[in-house]
C-alpha positions in Angstrom: 211.2 81.1 85.1 208.9 83.8 83.9 205.2 84.0 84.7 202.7 82.0 82.6 199.2 83.3 82.0 196.3 81.0 81.3 193.1 82.7 80.3 189.8 80.7 80.5 191.4 78.9 83.5 188.0 78.4 85.1 186.8 76.4 82.0 187.4 72.9 81.0 190.6 72.9 79.0 192.1 75.9 80.9 191.6 74.2 84.2 193.4 71.0 83.0 196.2 73.1 81.5 196.8 74.9 84.8 197.0 71.5 86.5 199.5 70.3 83.9 201.7 73.4 84.3 201.8 73.0 88.1 202.7 69.3 87.7 205.5 70.3 85.3 207.0 72.6 88.0 205.9 76.0 86.7 206.0 78.1 89.9 204.4 81.4 88.7 201.0 81.0 87.1 198.3 83.6 86.7 195.0 81.8 86.1 192.3 84.0 84.8 188.6 83.7 84.1 185.6 86.0 84.1 183.8 83.7 86.6 184.5 84.0 90.3 187.1 81.4 91.3 184.6 79.4 93.4 182.6 78.7 90.2 185.6 77.3 88.3 185.7 73.7 87.3 189.2 73.3 88.7 191.1 75.7 90.9 194.7 75.2 92.2 195.8 77.2 95.2 199.4 77.2 93.8 198.3 79.5 91.0 197.3 83.2 91.3 193.6 82.8 90.5 192.1 86.0 89.2 188.5 87.0 88.1 188.6 89.7 85.5 186.8 90.6 82.2 189.5 90.3 79.5 187.3 92.1 76.9 188.9 95.2 78.6 192.3 96.2 77.3 193.4 97.7 80.6 192.7 94.4 82.3 194.7 92.5 79.7 197.7 94.8 80.2 197.6 94.2 84.0 197.3 90.4 83.6 200.1 89.8 81.1 202.6 92.3 82.6 205.7 90.3 83.4 204.6 87.2 81.6 206.8 85.2 79.3 204.0 83.0 77.9 200.3 83.5 77.4 197.8 80.7 76.7 194.5 82.2 75.5 191.7 79.8 76.0 189.1 82.4 77.0 185.9 82.5 75.0 182.2 82.7 75.4 181.3 79.3 73.9 179.7 75.9 74.3 178.3 73.0 72.4 176.2 73.3 69.2 173.1 74.2 71.1 174.9 77.3 72.5 176.8 78.5 69.5 173.9 78.3 67.1 171.7 80.4 69.4 174.3 82.9 70.6 176.2 84.1 67.6 176.7 87.7 68.8 178.1 86.6 72.2 180.5 84.2 70.5 181.7 87.0 68.1 182.4 89.3 71.1 185.2 87.0 72.1 187.2 88.6 69.4 187.8 91.5 71.9 189.6 89.1 74.3 192.1 87.8 71.7 192.6 91.3 70.2 193.3 93.0 73.5 195.5 90.1 74.8 197.6 90.3 71.6 197.9 94.1 72.0 198.9 93.7 75.6 201.3 90.8 74.9 203.1 92.9 72.3 203.3 96.0 74.5 204.6 94.0 77.6 207.2 91.8 75.8 205.5 88.4 76.0 207.7 85.8 74.3 205.2 83.3 73.1 201.4 83.5 72.7 199.0 80.5 72.2 195.5 80.8 70.8 193.0 78.0 71.0 191.1 77.9 67.7 188.5 75.4 66.6 187.5 73.0 63.8 184.5 75.3 63.4 186.8 77.4 61.2 186.5 74.9 58.4 184.6 75.5 55.2 181.0 74.2 55.7 180.8 73.0 52.1 183.5 70.5 52.9 181.4 69.1 55.8 178.1 68.6 54.0 177.9 64.8 54.1 178.4 62.4 57.1 181.2 60.4 55.3 183.5 63.4 55.2 187.2 63.1 54.6 189.5 64.4 57.3 189.7 68.2 57.2 193.2 69.4 56.4 194.5 72.8 57.6 194.1 74.3 54.0 190.4 73.5 54.1 189.7 76.6 56.1 189.8 78.5 52.8 188.0 79.8 50.9 186.4 80.9 54.1 182.9 79.6 55.0 183.2 78.8 58.8 180.5 78.1 61.4 178.4 81.3 61.6 179.3 83.4 64.6 181.7 81.2 66.6 183.6 80.0 63.6 184.1 83.4 62.1 185.4 84.7 65.4 187.9 81.9 65.6 189.1 82.4 62.0 189.4 86.1 62.4 191.4 85.7 65.6 193.7 83.2 63.9 194.5 85.9 61.3 195.1 88.4 64.1 197.7 86.1 65.6 199.3 85.6 62.1 199.6 89.4 61.5 200.9 90.2 65.0 203.6 87.6 64.3 204.4 89.0 60.8 204.2 92.7 61.7 205.5 92.8 65.3 207.5 89.6 65.8 205.3 88.2 68.5 205.7 84.4 68.4 202.2 82.9 68.1 201.0 79.4 68.0 197.5 78.3 66.9 195.8 75.0 67.5 192.5 74.0 65.9 190.9 71.8 68.6 188.5 69.1 67.5 185.7 68.4 70.0 187.7 68.1 73.2 186.1 66.2 76.0 186.8 64.5 79.4 186.2 64.9 83.1 185.9 68.2 84.9 183.9 69.9 82.2 180.4 71.1 81.4 177.8 68.3 81.2 174.5 70.2 81.7 172.9 73.6 81.2 173.2 74.1 77.5 176.9 74.6 76.9 177.9 71.0 77.1 179.3 69.1 74.0 178.1 65.8 72.6 180.1 63.3 74.7 179.2 64.9 78.0 175.6 65.4 76.9 175.2 61.8 75.9 176.8 60.6 79.1 174.4 62.7 81.2 171.4 61.5 79.3 172.3 57.9 79.5 173.1 58.2 83.3 169.8 59.9 84.0 167.9 57.3 82.0 169.7 54.5 83.9 169.2 56.1 87.4 165.5 57.0 86.7 164.5 53.7 85.1 163.0 55.7 82.2 165.0 54.0 79.5 164.6 56.6 76.7 167.0 59.1 75.3 166.6 62.1 73.0 169.2 62.3 70.3 169.7 65.6 68.5 169.5 65.1 64.7 168.9 61.8 63.0 172.0 60.1 64.5 173.9 59.9 61.3 176.1 63.0 61.9 179.8 62.1 62.1 182.4 63.6 64.4 185.8 62.8 66.0 186.3 63.5 69.7 189.6 64.4 71.3 190.4 63.4 74.9 191.7 66.1 77.2 195.1 64.5 77.8 195.7 64.3 74.0 194.7 68.0 73.7 197.2 69.0 76.4 200.0 66.9 74.9 199.4 68.4 71.5 199.3 71.9 72.9 202.6 71.4 74.8 204.3 70.0 71.7 203.0 72.9 69.5 204.3 75.5 72.0 207.7 73.9 72.0 207.9 73.8 68.2 208.6 76.3 65.5 205.2 75.7 63.8 203.7 79.1 63.2 200.7 78.2 61.1 197.4 76.8 62.6 197.5 73.1 63.1 194.9 70.4 63.9 194.9 68.9 67.3 192.2 66.3 67.0 191.5 62.6 66.9 190.9 61.0 63.6 188.6 58.3 65.1 185.3 59.3 63.4 182.0 57.9 64.7 178.3 58.7 64.0 176.3 60.2 66.9 174.4 56.9 67.0 177.7 55.0 67.5 178.6 57.5 70.2 175.4 56.6 72.0 176.1 52.9 71.5 179.5 53.3 73.2 178.0 55.1 76.2 175.2 52.6 76.5 177.8 49.9 76.6 179.7 51.6 79.4 176.4 52.0 81.4 175.2 48.5 80.7 171.8 49.6 79.4 169.9 49.8 76.1 167.7 52.8 75.6 164.9 53.7 73.2 166.0 56.5 71.0 163.9 59.5 70.0 165.4 61.7 67.4 164.9 65.5 67.6 165.6 66.6 64.0 164.7 70.2 64.8 167.6 70.5 67.4 170.9 72.2 66.5 173.2 69.7 64.9 175.9 71.7 63.0 177.5 70.2 59.9 176.8 66.7 58.7 180.3 65.4 59.0 183.6 66.6 60.6 186.9 64.7 61.2 190.5 65.7 61.7 193.2 65.1 59.0 196.4 64.5 61.0 198.9 64.3 58.2 200.4 67.7 59.1 200.5 67.3 62.9 202.3 63.9 62.4 204.7 65.4 60.0 205.6 68.5 62.0 205.2 67.3 65.6 205.8 63.6 65.1 202.6 62.9 67.0 198.9 62.6 66.9 196.1 61.9 69.5 196.0 58.3 70.5 193.5 57.9 73.3 190.7 55.5 72.0 187.3 57.1 72.2 186.0 54.2 74.4 188.7 54.8 77.0 188.1 58.5 77.1 184.3 58.0 77.3 184.7 55.6 80.2 186.6 58.2 82.3 184.2 60.9 81.3 181.2 58.8 82.1 182.5 57.8 85.6 183.2 61.4 86.5 179.7 62.7 85.3 178.1 59.7 87.1 179.7 60.7 90.3 178.6 64.3 89.9 175.0 63.3 89.2 174.9 60.8 92.1 176.3 63.4 94.5 173.6 65.9 93.5 170.7 63.6 94.2 
């Protein structure tokens, strides 16, 4: 059983992926993040936990040496508030994927996974809230999210050409708004489900029953629970699918409906204040799952309410413990 490398292991999805690999019996795992291990969301002592900057080619060579599989989930990213205000930092993540691909080719890695994003999709196809699901072909003609989306789309192409030119087996998943416990819920990098849970919990605990909602509440999204994300990733890695594929829920809701669900979990009703100057991204985004159902015989199935309940409980415990 060859070594498996998980980059971005100190982050949300990467941390859960390491736990899944350990549970599946993988005995040699190198878990990598730029943050010191004591700052990771999850850390498993059964993995070799390493802090290193993967923008450096030499570091990438050392990390992937002897590996059979590489999962690249490392990126400087966050929710819409972060990616709209840090475009250059998001673009610099292209160095990580480029250098990891170079190192993987040089050291004989058998299979390489890249975590892309629904932010690669053409913005013109997401201009209204009632958007149809985004199919994989909708990434072109290219008009992705500025900064972060361009980095993801470029890195997808790098994977494709390393596969075509050098024979490196690459797999690319376009993740749609992955959420769940053990992730960022405060500080500016959190995504909408965690942010809404945090705001509702603080309003409930403080007795100040108001909430600030970014945008006008009509923006639509679909949100993918972490267990579905991991299952889709596993199926993709075991498949012969070489083109990018959606891994995302098709259960679309408005942001107002997302707040409704979290309020229901909390048992409160809040007065909503809408900040229409806040970063909101595209008007509508949802996942078309025709291709993933056809090729992997599967699609995400965790209801949004069930995933939110687990996420809410975890964030509630974190906030209560910090009081």
